[in-house]
N, C-alpha and C positions, 0 to 999 in steps of 0.2 A: 216453968220453962217457956221461953218466948216462942212465938210462931216461927221466927227465923231459925231458931235452934232446932225446932222439930223438923223443919224442911231440910236443914243441913244433915240431920241424922238419917232421914228418909233417903236423901240423895246418896249418902255414902254407904248405907247398909241395904237398902231395898233395890235390887237389880231391876225389877219391873217398873218401879216408880222412876228410876233414873232413865231407863230407856224410853218410857212414855214422855217424860219431860223433853228429852232430846229430840224425839220424833215430832213433838208438838212445836218445838222451836224451829225445826226444819220446815214444818208446814206453814208456820207463821211467816218465815222468811220467803217461802214460795209465794204466799199471798201478797206480800209486800212487793215482790218482783212484778207480779201481775198488775198491782195497783199503780206502780210507777210507769209501767208500759202503757196502761190505759190513759194515764195523765198526759204522756207525751203524744198519744194518739188523739188527744182532745176528745176523749170519750165523754159523751153527754147522754144521759138517759132520755132527754127530750128528742135526741136524734134516732132513737130506736123505734122503728116503725113495724118490725116483725121479729119473730124469734130468730130468724136467720141473721139479723143485724147484731145479735149478741155474739156471734162467732166470726162474722166477716162484716166489718164496718168500713164503708167507703173504700172497699176493695182490699182492705188490710186485715189479716187474721188477728183476732183479739186474744186467742189462746185461752179463752175462758173455759173451754172444754177440758183443759188440764185440771181445773179445780174439781170437776165431776169425776174425772179419772182417778184423781188422788183420793177423793172420798170413797170410791169403790175399793181402793187399795187399803184403806183403813179398816174395812169391814172384816177381812180375814184376821187381821191383827186383834180386833176386839173379840171375835169369836174364839180365837186361840186362847185368850186369857180367861174365857168363861168355861171352857171345856173341863179343866181340872176341878174348879169349885163345884160345878154342876154334878160331876161324878162323885165327888166326896160327899155331897149333900144327900143324894138319893140312890147312888150305886146302880142306876138304871142303864143297862147297856143299850137299850132301845133309844132313849133320849140322847145319850152320849154319841151313839152311832149316827143319829140323825143330825146332831150338831156338827159332827165331823164331816158329814156329807155336804152340808151347807157351806162349811168352811172350805172344803175342797172346790166347790163350785165357784167361789169368789176368789180363791187363791191366785189364779192366773191374772187377775186384775192388777196385782202388785208388780210383777215383772213386765206386764203389758206396756206400762208407761215408757219403758225403754224404747219401744217401737215408735213412740211419738217423735223421735228424732227425725223421722222421715219428713216432718213438716219444716225442717230447718232450711231456710233460704233467706236471702236479703229482702227485707221488707221495709222500705223507707216510710217514715223517718226514723225507725228504730235501728240502731247499729246492729250489725251482724253478730258481734261478740256478745251483745246483751241477750239476744234470743238464744244463742248457743248456751250461755250460762243458765238461762231460765229453763230450757229444756233439760239440761244435765241435772239441775237441782231437783226438778220434779221427778226425773227418772231415778235419781239416787235415793230420794225419799221413798218412792214406791218400792224400789228394790230392798231397801232396809226394812220396810214394813213386811214384805214377803219373807225375808230371811228370818227376822225375829219371830214372825208368826210360825214358820216352820220349826224354829228352835223350841218354842213353847209346846207345840204338839209333839215334837220328838221327845222332849223331857217327860211329858205326860205318858206317852205310850211306853217308853223305856221303864218308867217307874211302875206303871200299872201292870204291864205284861213282862217284857224282857228287852234287853238292848238289841238283840237280833231283830225282834219284831219292829222295834223303833226304826232301825236303819232300813229294813225292807219296805215298810210302809212309807217312810219319808222319801225314799228313792222312787217308788212308784208315783207318789204325789208330784214329785219334781218332773218326772216324765210326762205325766198327764197335764201338768202346767205348761210344758212345752207345746203340747197339742192345743191346749186352751189359748195360748198366745197366738198361735197360728190361725186358728179358726176365728179368733176375735179380730185380728188385724186384717187378714186377707179374705176371710169368708164373711166377716162382719156379723158374727153371732155374739150375743150377750149371755151373761151367766144365767139369767132368768129364763132364757129361751128353752132350757131343758124342760121347763114346766109349760110354757106358753106354746112352743112349737117343737115338741119332742121328736116327732116323726121326721120332719124336715132336717133337723139337726143330726139325727141318727143316720139319715141317708147320706149327708155330707161326710160324716165320720167314716161311714162304710166305704165311701168313694176313696178316701185317703188310704184305707187299708188295702183295697184291691189294686191301687195304683201306686205302690211304694217306690216305683222307679222315678217318679216325678221329683226332681231335685228341689223345685220350688216348695213342695210340701214337706217331703222327708228331710231335705237338707235344713230348712229353717227350723223344723221341730227339733232335730238333733242339736243344732247349734244353740237354740234357745234353752233347751233342757240342760245341755252341757255347761253353758255359762251360769245358769241358775244353780246347778249342782256345785260347780267350783266355787262360786260365791258363798254358798252355804257352808261348804267344807272349810273355807278360810275363816268365816265367822265362828264356826263350831270349834275350830282349833284354837283360836284366840280365847274363846270363852272358857274352854276346858283348862287352858294354861293358867288363866286368871283364877279359876276356882281351885 
């Protein structure tokens, strides 16, 4: 059997392989968009005098930070694929729970890229429509990574414990992701700050709880979580119909 035939069989029968290839193509497309943009900006490594020049060169945003954000969005996807095999291999609830915790910490990085649309504005010589499509493409890829990551964890929990447990845990994770997007965009916290600066992070989270009347906080959290939930329910519905 030829390599092309094997790939064709994998693509038609292996759901995870098919999704991985499509997500990889989207990522490659995003990188190409960044590359073309840098070309028209006359981006030259010799012109880079500091780390700041990597993000703002000659007064124009390079959007290279989107690559880092997309890399962070890939982490929960990879972790979600590892949870099931890890549990099947050793049946350790401690290791599985630890991996799920790390997955949850990085999960908000996937829908977070949607908020990078705040950077959209006219930046000559790049056309406005080009930056619009670039940001939408990165945001869409990040959202897909988050949704598929949720789906893999949902399937694992439902298979290992129960369907009810699956829906309860996934719903809680989506709500926590809404909080994560808020504290990442507006409070500028990172996923790893729960380890490096736990007390300061907990203080800010507590501040959100005691001031729920703040529309900027509670409103954005509800909207982020609701959008993420509706997006996941749509994907879940289509996936179940296909199965």
